[in-house]
C-alpha positions in Angstrom: 59.3 67.4 7.2 60.8 65.3 10.0 59.2 62.3 9.1 60.8 62.8 5.6 64.2 62.8 7.1 63.5 59.4 8.9 62.5 57.3 5.9 64.4 53.8 6.4 64.1 53.0 2.7 66.7 53.0 0.3 67.0 56.2 -1.6 69.6 57.8 -3.9 68.6 61.2 -3.0 70.6 63.2 -0.7 69.1 64.6 2.2 70.1 68.0 3.5 69.2 68.7 7.5 68.9 72.1 8.2 69.1 74.3 11.3 65.2 74.8 11.1 64.6 71.1 10.9 66.7 70.3 14.0 65.3 73.0 15.8 61.8 71.9 15.0 62.6 68.5 16.2 64.0 70.0 19.6 60.9 71.9 19.9 58.5 69.2 19.0 60.4 67.4 22.2 59.6 70.6 24.5 56.0 70.7 23.5 55.5 67.1 24.4 54.8 65.9 20.8 57.5 63.4 20.9 59.5 61.5 23.9 63.2 61.4 24.5 63.8 57.9 22.8 62.2 59.1 19.3 64.2 62.0 19.2 67.3 60.1 20.0 66.4 57.6 17.4 65.7 60.0 15.1 69.0 62.0 15.7 70.8 58.6 15.6 69.3 57.7 12.2 70.3 61.3 10.6 73.8 60.7 12.2 74.7 57.6 10.7 72.8 57.8 7.4 75.5 58.3 4.6 73.0 60.3 2.2 72.4 63.1 4.8 74.3 66.6 4.4 74.2 69.5 6.6 73.0 72.9 5.9 76.0 74.7 4.0 77.8 77.1 6.4 76.6 75.4 9.4 77.9 71.8 9.1 79.8 71.8 12.3 77.0 73.4 14.4 74.3 71.1 12.9 76.7 68.1 13.7 77.8 68.9 17.4 74.1 69.6 18.2 72.8 66.2 16.5 75.7 64.2 18.4 74.5 65.8 21.5 70.8 64.8 21.1 72.0 61.3 19.7 74.1 60.7 22.6 72.3 61.7 25.9 73.7 59.1 27.9 77.3 60.6 27.1 76.5 64.1 26.8 73.4 65.8 28.8 69.7 63.9 29.3 67.2 65.5 27.2 65.0 68.1 28.9 63.5 71.3 28.1 66.3 73.5 29.3 68.9 71.2 27.5 67.0 71.3 24.3 66.7 75.3 24.6 70.2 75.4 24.9 71.1 73.1 21.9 68.7 75.5 19.9 70.7 78.5 21.2 73.9 76.5 20.1 72.3 76.2 16.6 71.5 79.9 16.3 74.9 81.3 17.8 
């Protein structure tokens, strides 16, 4: 699921980023399955990709959390605690 959203190939298909997918990416970081720079790169790619839509009704929440993940240098460094807070923001 996450890998499908990181394809760098050109596609005419729109991709929908859901809260579930973003939550899973944060959980994978906390579990040590991905490192910070991988998560940041993934989030940056999605944030900049013009074929990515956000789950209907949750666009602002997803955009805000994605921005925090993609830009830890101006927000908050990624850690287990910061990722848990971001998951809570997605669910609020």
